[in-house]
N, C-alpha and C positions, 0 to 999 in steps of 0.2 A: 667740249661741250659747254662747260661752265663759262668758258671765255666768251663764247657767243651769246650765252644767256646774260651775262654781265654787260655785254655791249648793248643789248636790247634795253636793259634796265637804264643805262646811261642815256641812250638815245631817247627813250621815252620821258626820262626826267628832264632832259634838256629841252625837249619839245614842250613839256608843261612850263618850264621856267621861262621860255621864250614868250609864251602866251601871257605870262604874269609880269612882264616887264614892258615899259612903254618908253621909248626913247632913252633907254638906259636906267630908268627910274622904277624901282619895285613898289608894290602898293602897300608895304608895311615897312617898319623902320629896319634899317640895315647898318651894320658896322663895316663888313668887308665882303658882302656879297658881289658887289660889282666887280672887284678885282679877281676874285676866284673864278667867277662866271666868264669873264672876258679871256682869262687864261685857258680855261677848259675849252671854250669855242675856238680859240686860236689852234689849240692842239688836235681838235677834232676836224676842222675845215676852216682854215683861215681865209680862203676866198669866198666860201658860202656865207660866212658870218661876218664879213668885213664891215658892213654897215653897223651890225649890232655891237661889234667890238668897239668901234669909234664912239657909238652912243654911250656905251658903259664907261669908257675912259673918260668921256666928257662928264658924265654924271659924277664920277669920282672925283674929277677935277673941281667940281662945284661944291663938294662937301665942305662943311665947316671944319678946317683943321685945327681950329682954336678950341673946339670942344674938349672939355677936360677928359672925357672917356674915348677919345679917338683912338681906334685900334691900329696904331702905327705898325706894330710888329707883323700882324696878319696881312695888312695891306703892302708892307715892304716886301714881304716873302713873295707874294703873288706878282707883284709888279716886277720884281727882279726875275723871276721865272719867266715872266712874259717878255721882258726886255731881252733876256738872253736868247730867246727864240727869234724875236722880231726885229731887234735893233731899232725900235720905234723910239724916236727922239723925245716924243711928247712924254712917254713913260719914263725915260731917263730923267727928264726935268721934274717930274712928279716924285721920283724915288730919291733924288739927291738934292741937297745934302740929307743924309739919313737922320731921321728923328725917331725916337722911341717913347713909348708911354711909360715904360719902366716898371711895370707890375712885376713884383718879386717871386710869385709862385713859380714851381718848377717848369711848367709847360710854357709860360710866357718867357722865362728866362732862357730856356733852351731854344725857342723860336727866334728870340733876339740874337742869341749866339750864332744860330744858323744863318741869320740874315747877314751878320758880319762876315761869316766864312764865304757865303755865296757871292757877296759883293766885293770881298777882298778888302773891305774897309775895317781896319783894326782885327785883322784875321786872327792874331794870337789871342786877343781878348775874347773873341767868339769861342775859340777852343777852350779857353780857361773857364769861361761861364758855364758851358755844357758839362765839362769835367768837374767843376766844383759841385754842380747839382747832383751828378751821378754819385760822386763820393759822399755827399751829405744825405741824400734822400733815396738811394737805391739800397735796399737791405740785402742781407746774405742770401735771401731766397729769390732775388731778382725783381721784387716789387719796388716800383718808383712811386713814392709818395709825392703829391702835389704840394703839400705843406705838412707840417708836423703832425697834425691831427686829422688829415684829409686822406682817407683810405679809398681813393677813387679809382675804380678800374677803367673808367672812360679816360681820365687824364694820364693814367699809366699807358693806355694805348697810344694816346697822341705823343707823349714823351718819347715812347719807344719808336715811333715812327720818325721822329726828329732825329734820334740818335742814329737810325738807319741811314738817313740822308747825310748826316755829318760823316758817317763812315764812307759813304759812297764818294764824297768829295775829298776827304783827308786821308783815307785808307790807314787810319790809325787803329791799331790792334786793340787798344783800350776801349774804343767805341764798338769795335766788333764784338768783344767779350761782353760789354754791357748790353748790347742789343740781344744777343743770343740767350743771355740770362733773363732778360725781360720777356722775350717771346716764349721761352719755356715756362716761365712763371704763368703767363696768361693762358697758355695752352691747357693748363689744368683747369682752368675755370670755363672752358667751353663745354656746355652741357650737350647732351645727346641730340637736342634740337637746335643747337647753334646759339642759344642765348649766352651772352657773355658779360655784358656791362650791367650787372645787377647789384653791385656794391658801390657805395660812396656817391658823392655829388654827380649828378648827371645820369642817374640809373636809366638804363634802356633808352637813351637819347641817341639820335642819329650820329651826333658828333663823333662818337668813339668808334663807330663800326667801319667807317672809311679807312682811317689810319690802321685799324685791326686788320682788315683784309689786306691792305697794302703790305703790312709788316709780315703777315703769314706767307704772301707770295714772295716776298723779299727774302725771307728765311729759307723757304724751299729752293730758291735760285742759289742762295749762299752756300747751303749745305748739301743740297740733293736729297734731303730727307723727306720722303713722300708723305710723312705724317702731317706736315705743314699744309700740303695741298688737300688732304682730306679734311683738315680743320677749316681750311678756307671754304671748301664746298659747304660744310655744315653751316658755317657763319653766313655765307651768302645766301643759303636756303632760307635761314631765319629772316634775314633782311627782306628778301623777296616776298616772303608770305605777307608783308605788310604793304606792298606796292598796290596803290588804287588804280582804278580804271584809267584815270587821266594821267597816270605816270608818276604822281606824287606819292610821298610817304608822309606819315605823321612824324612830328618832331620827337615825341616820346612814342616808341613802338607798342602801341596798344590800339586795338581795332576800334575802340570807343572814341578815339580822337579822329574827327571827320574833317577838320578844317584848321585854320589858324586864326589867332586873334589879331585885329588890327592894332590893338593896344594891350601890352602885357598886364594881366591881372592875376597875381599868384593866389587870389582867393576864389578864382572861378574854377568849379569842380569840372567843367568841361575840358580844362587843360591841366590836368594833374600831372605832376612831375616837371612842370615848367619853372624856370627861375627868372628873376627880374632881368638878367642880362641875355636871355635867350631870344634870338631873332630867327623866325622860320626860314627866311631866304638865305641868311648867312649860312645855316646849317645844311640846307638842301644844296647850295652851290658848293659848299665845302665837301659834301658827300660825292657830288658829281665828279669834282676834281680828283679826289682820292680813288674813286672807283676806276676812272679813267687811267690814273696812274698805275693801279693794280693791273689792269687789262694790258697796258703796254709792257709791263714786266713779265706777264704770265707766259710760261712756257710748259704746256701740258706734259705730264710725266707719262711716257709711253709704257713704263713698267709699274704703274701705280697699283699699289695694293688695295685690296677692298677694305682693309682695316689695318689697324696698328695696335701694338701692345699698349693698352691704356693702364696707367697707374690707378689701382683700385682705391687707395686711401692715400691723402696727402694731409699732413698734420704739421702745424707749427703753433706758436702762441697766439697767432691772430686768426688763423683760418683752419677749418676742417672740411675736407672735401671727400665725399664717398661717391664712387662711380660704380654702382651695382648693376646686377643683371637685369632688374626691373625698374630701377629708378636711380636718379642722381640726387644728392643732398648736399647742401653747402651750409656750413655755419660760420659766422664772423663774429668775433669778440666785440661787445659793445664798448663804446668810448669815443671822445672826440665828436665829430659831427653826427647827428642823428642817423644819417644815411649809412653810416659805417656798420650799423647794428644788424645782425642776423641771429638773434638768440634762439629763434625757431627756425629749423632748417628751411632754406629755399629749395622746394622739391620740384623736380621734372619727372613726371611719370608718363609713360607712353607718349613722349614728346610734348606733353602738356604741363605748363607751370601751374602748379596747384596752389602754392603759397604766395603771399605777398612779399614785396620788399617794404622798408620802413623809412620813416623820415621825411624827405621832401624839402622844399625851401623853408628854412627856419628863420629867416629874416624878412619879416613883413607879411607872412602868411599866417592866417588863423586855421587853416585846414590841418596843419600838422602840429604835433607837440610831443613831448616825451611820454604823455599819457598813451599815445598811439604806438608805443613800442612794447612788445610782449615780455615786460619784466615787471616785478612787483612795484607797487608804490603806494604811499598812504599819506595821511595828515596826522602829525603827532601832536599831542596836547602841549608838550614842552620838550625842548631838546637842548643839548649843549652844542656849541660851535667851536670850530677852530678859530685861530687868530684871523685867518685869511677871510673865513666866512663872516666873522663879526665885523670886519672892515667893510665888506660888502653891505651888510645889513644897515651899518651906520650910514653909508652912502646913500641907500635907499630912503632912510628916514630924512636925510638932509634934502634929498630930491623929491620928498613926499610921494614916493612910489610905494604901492601895496606890499606889504610883508606877509608871507604866510609860512606855515610849517610844514610844507610839502617835503616828503622824502622820496626821491626817485632813486631806485637802486642803481639804474645806468649812470647816473651822475655822482652818487655818493660812494659807490663800490668800484674798486679797481679790478676789472675782469681780465682774465686771460684763458686760453684754451690749453688744457692738459689732456691730449689725445681727444678722446670722446667725452670729455667732461668740461663744462664751463664753470669756472670758479671765480667768484667775486667776493672781495673782503674790504670791510672797513673796521673801524674800532668797535662799531655797534653791532654789526651784522656780518655773517658769512653766508654766502648763497652758492649752493652747488646745483647745477642742472646736468644730470646724467643722461646721455642718449645711448640707447641699444638699438642698433640697426639689424632687423630681421629681413626676411625675403620680401614681404609686402607690408611691412608695418615698422613703425618706429616707436620704441617705448621710451618715454621721458619721465624722469624721476626728479622732482624739485625738492631740495631741502633747504629750509632757512634756519640757521643756527643764530640764536640770539646771544650775543656775547656781553650785553648789558641790559638792565632792565629798560623797557621802553612801553610807552602807552600810546595807542593810536585812537584818534577820534573816528577814523575810518581807515580801512586798510584793504587793498586788493592784492592778495598773495599770488593770485593768478589772473592773468590777462592773455587771451589768445585773440587772433585776428584772421578772418578767413572771408573769402568771397562767397556770395550766394549761400549763406549758412541757414540751415534749417534744423529745428529742434525735434528729435525723435522722442526723447524723454528727458528726465533731469540729468542723466548720466551719458547720454548719447546724442550726438549732433552730426549732421552730414553737410559738407560743402561740395558742390559739383560745378565743374568747368569743362565745356566741350565734350560731354559724356564721360569724363573721368571723374571719380569720386574720392573724397577723403573723409573718412569717418573719425570723429574725435570721441573716444570712449574713456570714461573715468572709472576708477575702481570703487570710490565712495564719495559721498558728499552730494550737494545739489549746485547745479550751475545754471546760469541764464544768459540769454542774448540780449545785449543792451539795445534800448531803443534810440540811443544817440547815434549820430552820424560820425563815422571815422573814415579817414582816407589814407590810402597808400599811393605812392607816386604811379602806381599801375592800376589803380581802380579803387572804387568804393568798397569798404569792407565792413563787416560786423564784428563787434567785440563779444567774445564769449569768456566768461569769468565768474568769479564770486567775490563778494564784497562783505566784510566784517565791520560791525559797528562797535565802538567803545570796548576795544580789547587791549589786554595788558599782558606782556610777556616778561618773564623774569630771566635773568642770566642763566644759561644752560638749557633753556626750552628749545625745542625743535619742532618746526612745523614742516610736515611732508605732504606732497600731492604727487600722485602717480596717474599717468594717462597715456593712451596709445593714439597714434595717427595710423589708421589702417587704409591702405590704397587699393582701390579696385576700379574696373572700367565697366563698359557696357556688357550686360549680361552676366557679370560676376555676382 
């Protein structure tokens, strides 16, 4: 059944894309849409789409190949796959001699390596490139980082799919083991409503969901384990819920995104979660290709179980995942890119995501900042600096850049997860956030230990962010989404909703918190704040 539904999704998306392209040219900027779309059309019906395929190939031929950001790796992959099916001499001439952009992050390097393997041009180097990235960036839990400080589930999914394809061609057991560890890792992050790509750069973008579905189907075929098919159904259901009437989908999976920009503006609140390098038609054509690839592999399990044994708790120094009877909750330790941070659990309750993700494009956008991450921060009157910090300050003075005394816990403290505790430490401050998971509520206890004397001009020891937030009284607030509610309740103190605009990659949010002025803490002082997140739905 899911195979037929996925085929309908692909057909409708392809029809939308056909209406959006004129003589091979899309109406907005593209890097590789043409080659992925012509490949998909050829796989679907080469005779029916013969003219469109020729137009797309011509459009690609006319692209400026001298452009510094030309996406050689992506286009080489699609052209090679197309040439292997069609023996089209024009595609061969566009493909060879192979050229690469050379971007060093994990997913680009693996794609480059796969191109070498598929074309058999420097085949051993291709194997080496993929192997080296696996050894360096896949951790003991199976997670594939895109760079040292980039904890992106989206790019994990793409790298995982590339490893699967490398195994298909080479049959190397090392690639097989790496792939299975990667797919088991991401399986734990699939929530009850199918949401998966909610941590790291590219949160909830289309780009990650195609490779994820392909990988789950590939894992099912490889192992015969029906849990992968169940997960694929859940993920597809999530993706399908965002399909519009015309067959298109938003680039970032949120209902408020109704179109695409002709020119990328990362400061436009209509396109939250977009990055400077995002192109709408690249991502939709890429999705169509990977969905079709998954469909072609899909072999329905005639003995499919209705469910499988789900791990209730998964914990390591970076992530804590709870799969409860009534809700799912995920915590991610702060550090690196802002999008890595989930210091307040990402909660899925009754198949509705109640809490936001954090971060967004931190280069060139004023919509996001470390102030929009739910961790304490303040401005100190005077502070000591490490040698590294002093060098940065002196550089700012030379460049005549503004200098401030802001202290962001997420930047200053080194955080890690110890089971259900988030612990951050610096020479000045220790911060412990303790989570207690109940049947329909989460109790959170924040404790800030001052290890040295410090004086703040202003200090926000607590900042929380929620959608559609309403004040009930000074200690009680309610957030509501799609009929599901989250109540924030404090034991003591007074809290307020900020009038300022704050943004999550998945929507506009309101800040709930408290602010202190001109406060001094001595060595040994402890500041504690305890609160509950209570979950309930319609009629509760």
